[in-house]
Every structure is written in structure tokens, then in C-alpha cells.
C-alpha positions in Angstrom: 126.7 -22.2 -204.0 126.4 -25.6 -202.0 124.7 -25.1 -198.7 126.5 -28.3 -197.8 129.9 -26.6 -198.5 129.0 -23.5 -196.5 127.9 -25.9 -193.5 131.1 -27.8 -193.9 133.3 -24.7 -193.6 131.3 -23.3 -190.8 131.6 -26.6 -189.0 135.3 -26.6 -189.5 135.6 -23.0 -188.3 133.6 -24.0 -185.0 135.7 -27.1 -184.5 138.8 -25.0 -184.7 137.5 -22.3 -182.3 136.4 -25.0 -179.9 139.7 -26.6 -180.0 141.3 -23.2 -179.2 138.9 -22.7 -176.3 139.8 -26.1 -174.9 143.5 -25.4 -175.0 142.8 -22.2 -173.2 140.8 -24.0 -170.8 143.7 -26.6 -170.0 146.1 -23.7 -169.5 144.1 -22.2 -166.9 142.9 -25.4 -165.3 145.3 -28.2 -166.2 142.6 -31.0 -165.6 142.9 -34.3 -167.2 139.4 -33.8 -168.4 140.5 -30.9 -170.5 143.2 -33.1 -172.1 140.4 -35.6 -173.0 138.5 -32.8 -174.5 141.6 -31.5 -176.5 142.2 -35.1 -177.8 138.4 -35.5 -179.0 138.4 -32.0 -180.6 141.5 -32.5 -182.3 140.3 -35.8 -183.9 136.9 -34.3 -184.8 138.6 -31.2 -186.4 141.1 -33.4 -188.3 138.2 -35.5 -189.8 136.3 -32.3 -190.6 139.2 -30.8 -192.5 140.1 -34.0 -194.2 136.2 -34.4 -195.4 136.1 -30.6 -196.5 139.3 -30.8 -198.8 138.6 -34.2 -200.1 134.8 -33.6 -200.8 135.1 -30.1 -202.5 137.2 -29.0 -205.4 139.6 -26.1 -205.2 137.5 -24.1 -207.4 134.5 -24.7 -204.9 136.6 -23.8 -201.9 138.1 -20.7 -203.7 134.7 -19.2 -203.4 135.3 -18.6 -199.6 138.6 -17.1 -199.2 137.9 -15.3 -196.0 136.5 -18.3 -194.4 139.5 -20.4 -195.5 141.8 -17.6 -194.1 140.0 -17.7 -190.9 140.8 -21.6 -190.8 144.4 -20.9 -191.6 144.7 -18.2 -188.8 143.1 -20.6 -186.2 145.4 -23.4 -187.5 148.4 -21.4 -186.8 147.2 -20.5 -183.3 146.5 -24.0 -182.7 150.1 -24.9 -183.7 151.4 -22.2 -181.4 149.3 -23.4 -178.5 150.3 -27.1 -179.0 154.0 -26.2 -179.2 153.8 -23.9 -175.8 151.7 -26.7 -174.1 154.2 -29.3 -175.1 157.0 -27.1 -173.7 155.2 -26.8 -170.6 154.3 -30.5 -170.3 158.1 -31.5 -170.9 159.3 -29.3 -168.2 156.7 -30.9 -165.8 157.9 -34.3 -166.7 161.5 -33.3 -166.1 160.7 -31.6 -162.7 158.6 -34.8 -161.9 161.8 -37.1 -162.6 164.1 -34.8 -160.5 161.5 -35.0 -157.6 161.3 -38.5 -157.9 165.2 -39.0 -158.0 165.3 -36.8 -154.8 162.6 -38.9 -153.1 164.4 -42.1 -154.0 167.8 -40.7 -152.7 166.0 -39.7 -149.4 164.2 -43.1 -148.8 167.3 -45.3 -149.7 169.6 -43.6 -147.2 
């Protein structure tokens, strides 16, 4: 087994776990800094996954079913977190627009 393959899988798992942690930090803190971290970690993870699946064959990857399963579980979790965060942010945008309309109506009277 290739040590570099094991390292690539472990790195992808760590990146996925770090991204989940960043999403959870944003939910509790709602800081723009956390959004920056989410963006950076998302890009790093995407590059890592692309490299993992383009640099190694299916046969090589098939030797690590539990680790790949963990990556898939984390991927589903990230999709759910992203979707819920998108809904929350959409509601905030709508609320902000309503507040702006109310402010404009009040100041124009």
C-alpha cells in the first residue's frame, strides 16, 4: 500500500472534518471570519478530493472502503449543513429587504 495514498485519504478526512467544524462555528457565531474560513476550507477540500480521485485508481482506492465511506458520510453532512445555512441566509436577506423597505417608507414620509 502506498503511504502517499494513505496520507491523501487522511488529509481528505481531516479537511472534511475541518469544514464541518467551520460550518458549526458559523452557526454558533455568525462571523464573517467564519464564512472566509468556510470558503477557504471548501476550496482546499475540493482540490484534495479531486487530487485523490484523479491520482489513484479505483483498485487502489478500493483498499480503503471504511475511510472512503467516512468521506461520503462527511460529504452528506456537509451538503445538509450547506443547505440549511443557505436557507438561513436567504431568510436573513428577505428580512433585511423588508426592514429596508420599512425604513425607506418611514423616511420618505
